[in-house]
C-alpha positions as CSV (number, residue, x, y, z in Angstrom):
1,X,33.7,-85.2,-3.0
2,X,33.0,-88.8,-3.2
3,X,31.9,-90.9,-0.3
4,X,34.2,-91.9,2.6
5,X,37.8,-91.9,1.3
6,X,36.8,-93.3,-2.1
7,X,38.1,-91.0,-4.9
8,X,36.7,-91.2,-8.4
9,X,39.0,-90.1,-11.2
10,X,38.2,-87.8,-14.0
11,X,36.1,-88.9,-16.9
12,X,38.2,-90.7,-19.5
13,X,40.0,-88.7,-22.2
14,X,37.5,-87.5,-24.7
15,X,38.7,-86.5,-28.1
16,X,36.3,-84.1,-29.7
17,X,36.3,-83.7,-33.5
18,X,37.9,-80.2,-33.6
19,X,39.3,-79.6,-37.1
20,X,40.2,-76.0,-36.3
21,X,41.3,-76.6,-32.7
22,X,44.2,-78.8,-31.4
23,X,44.4,-82.5,-32.3
24,X,45.0,-82.9,-28.6
25,X,42.0,-81.1,-26.9
26,X,42.1,-80.1,-23.3
27,X,40.5,-83.0,-21.5
28,X,40.7,-84.3,-18.0
29,X,43.4,-86.8,-17.4
30,X,42.2,-90.3,-16.4
31,X,45.0,-90.4,-13.8
32,X,44.0,-87.1,-12.2
33,X,41.6,-87.1,-9.3
34,X,38.1,-85.6,-9.3
35,X,37.2,-83.5,-6.3
36,X,36.3,-86.1,-3.7
37,X,32.6,-86.2,-4.0
38,X,30.5,-87.7,-1.2
39,X,27.2,-89.3,-1.4
40,X,24.7,-87.1,0.4
41,X,23.2,-90.1,2.1
42,X,24.1,-91.0,5.7
43,X,27.0,-93.5,6.0
44,X,24.7,-96.1,7.5
45,X,22.2,-96.2,4.7
46,X,21.9,-98.6,1.7
47,X,22.4,-95.6,-0.6
48,X,25.8,-94.9,0.8
49,X,26.8,-98.6,0.6
50,X,25.7,-98.9,-3.0
51,X,27.6,-95.7,-3.8
52,X,30.8,-96.9,-2.2
53,X,30.6,-100.3,-4.0
54,X,30.0,-98.5,-7.3
55,X,32.9,-96.1,-6.8
56,X,35.2,-99.1,-6.1
57,X,34.0,-100.9,-9.2
58,X,34.6,-97.8,-11.3
59,X,38.1,-97.5,-9.9
60,X,38.8,-101.1,-10.8
61,X,37.4,-100.5,-14.3
62,X,39.7,-97.6,-14.9
63,X,42.8,-99.5,-13.9
64,X,41.9,-102.6,-15.9
65,X,43.9,-103.1,-19.1
66,X,41.4,-105.6,-20.5
67,X,38.6,-103.8,-22.4
68,X,36.0,-106.5,-21.7
69,X,36.8,-106.5,-18.0
70,X,36.8,-102.7,-17.8
71,X,33.4,-102.6,-19.6
72,X,31.9,-105.2,-17.2
73,X,33.2,-103.5,-14.1
74,X,31.9,-100.1,-15.4
75,X,28.5,-101.7,-16.0
76,X,28.4,-103.1,-12.5
77,X,29.3,-99.6,-11.2
78,X,26.4,-98.1,-13.1
79,X,24.1,-100.8,-11.7
80,X,25.2,-99.8,-8.2
81,X,24.5,-96.2,-9.0
82,X,21.0,-97.2,-10.2
83,X,20.4,-99.1,-6.9
84,X,21.4,-96.0,-4.9
85,X,19.1,-93.8,-7.1
86,X,16.2,-96.2,-6.7
87,X,16.4,-95.4,-3.0
88,X,17.4,-91.7,-3.2
89,X,16.7,-90.3,-6.7
90,X,17.9,-86.8,-5.6
91,X,21.5,-87.8,-4.7
92,X,23.7,-85.9,-7.2
93,X,26.7,-88.0,-6.4
94,X,25.0,-91.2,-7.6
95,X,24.0,-89.5,-10.8
96,X,27.6,-88.4,-11.4
97,X,28.9,-91.9,-10.6
98,X,26.5,-93.3,-13.1
99,X,27.6,-90.8,-15.7
100,X,31.2,-91.6,-15.3
101,X,30.5,-95.4,-15.6
102,X,28.4,-94.9,-18.7
103,X,31.1,-92.7,-20.3
104,X,33.7,-95.4,-19.6
105,X,31.3,-97.9,-21.4
106,X,31.1,-95.6,-24.4
107,X,27.5,-94.5,-23.7
108,X,28.1,-90.8,-23.9
109,X,24.6,-89.7,-24.6
110,X,23.3,-91.6,-21.6
111,X,26.2,-90.2,-19.5
112,X,25.2,-86.7,-20.6
113,X,21.6,-87.3,-19.4
114,X,22.9,-88.5,-16.0
115,X,25.0,-85.3,-15.6
116,X,21.9,-83.3,-16.7
117,X,20.0,-84.8,-13.8
118,X,22.9,-84.1,-11.3
119,X,23.0,-80.5,-12.4
120,X,19.3,-79.9,-12.3
121,X,17.1,-79.1,-9.2
122,X,16.7,-80.6,-6.7
123,X,19.9,-82.6,-7.0
124,X,22.2,-79.7,-7.9
125,X,21.3,-77.9,-4.7
126,X,23.2,-80.5,-2.8
127,X,26.5,-80.0,-4.6
128,X,29.2,-77.8,-3.2
129,X,30.6,-75.1,-5.6
130,X,33.7,-77.1,-6.4
131,X,31.6,-80.3,-7.1
132,X,29.3,-78.4,-9.4
133,X,32.2,-76.8,-11.2
134,X,33.7,-80.3,-11.8
135,X,30.4,-81.7,-13.0
136,X,29.9,-78.7,-15.4
137,X,33.4,-79.3,-16.9
138,X,32.6,-83.0,-17.4
139,X,29.3,-82.1,-19.1
140,X,31.0,-79.7,-21.4
141,X,33.5,-82.3,-22.4
142,X,30.7,-84.7,-23.3
143,X,28.8,-82.0,-25.2
144,X,31.9,-81.2,-27.3
145,X,32.8,-84.9,-27.9
146,X,29.2,-85.7,-29.1
147,X,28.6,-82.8,-31.5
148,X,31.2,-80.0,-31.6
149,X,29.1,-77.6,-33.7
150,X,25.6,-78.1,-32.3
151,X,26.6,-78.2,-28.7
152,X,29.6,-75.8,-28.5
153,X,27.4,-72.9,-27.2
154,X,26.1,-75.1,-24.4
155,X,29.6,-76.2,-23.6
156,X,30.8,-72.6,-23.4
157,X,28.0,-71.8,-21.0
158,X,29.0,-74.7,-18.8
159,X,32.7,-73.9,-19.0
160,X,32.2,-70.2,-18.1
161,X,30.4,-71.2,-15.0
162,X,32.8,-74.1,-14.2
163,X,35.9,-71.8,-14.2
164,X,33.9,-69.2,-12.2
165,X,33.3,-71.8,-9.5
166,X,36.8,-73.4,-9.8
167,X,39.3,-70.7,-10.9
168,X,42.2,-73.3,-10.7
169,X,40.7,-75.5,-13.4
170,X,43.4,-75.1,-16.1
171,X,41.8,-77.8,-18.3
172,X,38.5,-75.9,-18.0
173,X,40.0,-72.7,-19.3
174,X,41.8,-74.6,-22.0
175,X,38.7,-76.3,-23.3
176,X,36.9,-73.0,-23.1
177,X,39.6,-71.5,-25.3
178,X,39.2,-74.3,-27.8
179,X,35.4,-73.8,-27.9
180,X,35.9,-70.0,-28.5
181,X,38.4,-70.9,-31.2
182,X,35.9,-73.1,-32.9
183,X,33.5,-70.2,-33.0
184,X,36.1,-67.8,-34.4
185,X,36.3,-65.7,-31.3
186,X,40.0,-65.3,-31.2
187,X,40.3,-62.6,-28.5
188,X,38.1,-64.7,-26.1
189,X,40.1,-67.8,-27.0
190,X,43.4,-66.0,-26.3
191,X,42.2,-64.8,-22.8
192,X,41.0,-68.4,-22.0
193,X,44.3,-70.0,-23.0
194,X,46.2,-67.3,-21.1
195,X,44.2,-68.1,-18.0
196,X,44.9,-71.8,-18.4
197,X,48.6,-71.1,-18.5
198,X,48.3,-68.8,-15.5
199,X,47.0,-71.8,-13.6
200,X,49.3,-74.4,-15.2
201,X,52.3,-72.9,-17.1
202,X,53.2,-76.4,-18.4
203,X,49.8,-77.0,-20.1
204,X,50.9,-77.9,-23.7
205,X,47.4,-77.7,-25.2
206,X,47.0,-74.1,-24.0
207,X,50.4,-73.1,-25.4
208,X,49.5,-74.8,-28.7
209,X,46.2,-72.9,-28.7
210,X,48.0,-69.5,-28.4
211,X,50.3,-70.5,-31.2
212,X,47.5,-71.3,-33.5
213,X,45.8,-68.0,-32.8
214,X,49.0,-66.0,-33.7
215,X,47.9,-63.0,-31.7
């Protein structure tokens, strides 16, 4: 739940290299809205102001059709997150903001490190369950997009917890199904895809997943 009324959108579409899974993996839509994440700093502080400025810059970066402009705006957003973290290194919202900006810039490994910090003590203790579930889902997306074989077990661990915390996360269930599918766990994949469709009956990726399983 991001500061004030500023809403940060989902991480950009990530297209993991899934040869056995769908060519259109379940990822968060860039037009969907992340749970409104609020900086844990008081509104009057410099931390809060840097966070708001960064969130606004990231929003502009997402809406820009010019790649160079989008990159520069995202870089400025990451810089604002760094300024906030220099003052309050424990603020998980600033770590998540930085991760989203870095991902938009194409720096996925660095984005993953920022999410690791947000999801580690003491920062993670300041996240509400919904916020933590969203962050876990984003981290799983990054893990799969970076190295589908080596990181799939870690992604599954994050996704299992993410859907436990946010049972309405259809994309989370769908990506979980695709991860199970990559490991050859067809029954687990089937259950995950069915849960995704329970939440969102129109989710094409989940329907395609069930079709591939043939169960």
